[in-house]
matplotlib code that plots the C-alpha trace (Angstrom):
import matplotlib.pyplot as plt

x = [4.0, 1.3, -0.1, -3.1, -4.0, -7.8, -9.6, -13.2, -15.8, -14.8, -11.1, -9.7, -6.9, -5.4, -2.7, -3.9, -1.5, -2.6, -0.6, 0.6, 3.5, 6.6, 7.3, 5.2, 4.7, 5.9, 5.7, 5.1, 6.8, 4.9, 6.1, 3.0, 4.8, 5.8, 3.5, 6.3, 5.4, 7.7, 6.9, 9.1, 9.3, 10.0, 13.8, 13.9, 14.4, 12.3, 10.5, 9.9, 6.7, 7.2, 4.0, 3.5, 0.0, -2.2, -2.4, -6.4, -5.7, -2.7, -4.8, -6.8, -3.8, -2.0, -5.0, -4.5, -2.3, -2.8, -3.5, -4.6, -2.3, -3.7, -3.8, -6.6, -6.1, -8.6, -11.4, -10.6, -8.9, -5.7, -4.2, -5.4, -3.8, -2.7, 0.6, 1.8, 2.2, 4.9, 4.1, 7.4, 7.2, 4.0, 4.7, 0.9, 0.6, 3.5, 1.9, -1.6, -0.1, 1.5, -1.8, -3.4, -3.9, -4.8, -8.1, -8.5, -10.0, -8.0, -9.5, -13.1, -11.8, -10.3, -13.4, -15.3, -12.5, -12.7, -16.5, -16.4, -13.7, -14.9, -11.5, -8.1, -5.0, -2.1, 1.0, 3.4, 3.6, 6.3, 6.5, 5.5, 5.5, 3.2, -0.3, -2.1, -1.3, -2.6, -6.0, -6.9, -5.4, -9.0, -9.6, -13.3, -14.1, -16.2, -14.7, -18.0, -18.2, -14.9, -14.7, -11.9, -9.6, -10.2, -7.2, -8.4, -12.1, -11.7, -9.5, -11.9, -14.9, -12.8, -11.9, -15.6, -17.0, -18.6, -16.3, -17.7, -16.5, -14.9, -17.3, -16.1, -16.1, -18.7, -17.3, -13.7, -13.9, -14.4, -17.7, -20.0, -23.1, -21.5, -20.2, -16.7, -16.9, -17.2, -19.0, -18.1, -18.1, -20.3, -19.1, -21.9, -23.7, -25.5, -22.3, -22.9, -19.5, -21.1, -21.3, -24.2]
y = [19.4, 21.8, 21.7, 23.5, 23.7, 23.0, 23.5, 22.3, 24.3, 22.2, 23.2, 20.0, 20.8, 18.9, 19.2, 18.2, 17.9, 17.8, 14.5, 11.7, 12.9, 11.3, 10.1, 9.5, 12.4, 11.0, 14.5, 18.4, 21.0, 24.4, 27.7, 29.8, 33.0, 33.2, 30.7, 28.6, 24.8, 21.8, 18.3, 15.5, 13.1, 9.3, 8.5, 12.1, 14.6, 17.9, 19.6, 23.2, 24.5, 27.8, 29.8, 30.8, 29.9, 32.9, 34.3, 33.6, 30.0, 29.5, 28.9, 26.2, 24.5, 24.4, 23.1, 19.7, 17.0, 14.6, 16.7, 15.0, 14.5, 13.5, 13.9, 14.5, 13.7, 14.1, 14.4, 11.3, 11.0, 9.2, 9.2, 9.9, 9.5, 11.4, 12.6, 14.2, 17.9, 19.5, 23.2, 25.1, 26.7, 25.3, 22.9, 22.3, 21.1, 18.6, 17.3, 16.8, 15.4, 12.5, 11.4, 11.9, 9.2, 9.2, 8.1, 4.3, 4.3, 6.9, 6.8, 7.1, 9.9, 11.7, 11.5, 13.1, 15.9, 16.6, 16.9, 19.2, 21.6, 25.4, 27.4, 27.0, 28.4, 27.4, 26.4, 25.1, 25.7, 24.3, 27.2, 30.5, 32.6, 30.3, 32.3, 29.0, 27.3, 29.9, 28.4, 25.4, 22.0, 20.7, 22.4, 22.7, 19.5, 20.3, 18.7, 16.9, 15.2, 13.7, 9.8, 7.5, 6.5, 2.6, 1.6, 3.2, 2.2, -1.3, -0.2, 2.0, -0.5, -3.1, -0.2, 0.7, -2.8, -3.8, -5.8, -8.3, -11.1, -14.1, -16.9, -20.2, -23.3, -25.8, -29.2, -27.7, -27.4, -23.7, -23.3, -23.7, -25.6, -28.8, -30.2, -30.5, -28.4, -24.7, -25.3, -24.0, -25.1, -23.3, -23.9, -25.4, -23.1, -25.9, -27.3, -30.7, -30.5, -30.9, -28.2, -27.4]
z = [-24.1, -23.0, -19.4, -17.8, -14.2, -13.9, -10.5, -9.4, -7.5, -4.4, -4.8, -6.3, -8.4, -11.4, -14.2, -17.5, -20.5, -24.2, -24.8, -22.3, -20.4, -21.4, -17.8, -14.7, -12.5, -9.1, -7.0, -7.4, -5.7, -5.2, -4.1, -3.3, -2.9, -6.7, -8.1, -9.5, -10.0, -10.8, -11.6, -10.5, -13.1, -12.6, -13.9, -15.3, -12.7, -12.3, -15.0, -14.0, -15.5, -17.2, -16.5, -12.8, -11.1, -11.0, -7.5, -7.4, -7.9, -5.6, -2.5, -4.3, -5.4, -2.1, -0.5, -2.3, -1.2, -4.0, -7.3, -10.3, -13.3, -16.7, -20.5, -22.9, -26.7, -29.0, -26.8, -25.0, -21.4, -22.1, -18.8, -15.2, -11.8, -8.8, -7.4, -4.2, -3.8, -1.6, -0.7, 0.1, 3.5, 4.7, 7.5, 8.2, 4.6, 5.1, 8.4, 6.8, 3.6, 5.6, 6.7, 3.2, 0.5, -3.2, -4.5, -4.3, -8.0, -9.7, -13.2, -11.8, -9.4, -12.5, -14.5, -11.6, -11.3, -15.1, -15.1, -12.1, -13.5, -13.4, -13.5, -14.9, -16.6, -18.6, -16.5, -19.3, -22.9, -25.0, -27.0, -25.0, -28.4, -30.1, -30.1, -31.1, -27.9, -25.6, -25.2, -23.0, -23.7, -23.9, -27.2, -27.7, -25.8, -22.4, -19.4, -18.3, -21.8, -22.0, -22.4, -21.6, -24.6, -25.4, -23.6, -20.3, -20.6, -19.6, -16.9, -15.5, -15.8, -13.7, -11.2, -10.9, -10.8, -7.4, -5.1, -2.9, -0.6, -2.6, -2.5, -1.2, -3.2, -1.6, -0.3, 0.2, 4.2, 3.5, 5.1, 1.8, 1.6, 0.2, 3.5, 4.7, 7.7, 8.5, 11.6, 15.2, 18.7, 21.3, 24.9, 27.1, 29.4, 31.6, 33.0, 31.1, 29.4, 26.0, 23.3, 21.1]

ax = plt.figure().add_subplot(projection="3d")
ax.plot(x, y, z, "-o")
ax.set_aspect("equal")
plt.show()
């Protein structure tokens, strides 16, 4: 499994793999002094990444509370969500992260993140000696042109659909135009004892 760290101009960070991760990432642990990063995988323990984060990218990564995690296969986004980041030795980050929340629409947010990427580096390679894997996991695909894989396209469409109030059925006493109630009582203001 090959993984890259990508950063946007606004400082958003994310880890993008060249294939779907075998387990969901439920957390990340970052040591800014050394640049080491490890992933906490659901039901699988920790995966220490084998390439340290470059010094120039460390502040951007440390400034994120919920970096993105995703996968791109064959020019298609195959996975996209967010996972919490813990920064070793940074109590302020821990306090701020406690109040932070991930994006409400993770796939839409991941697509926007990918479109805005301007910097990156490899952070994990399955075979460090393999010269062919030193490039970006995206290959020749430009981050801004990525499309969702078919299994995620419908989920993203549902996520992006407008949400309004649920209409009430008329005639069921829920305030619709077909009768059945829905009115309200206005107390009298003239002392007559009768409401309007």
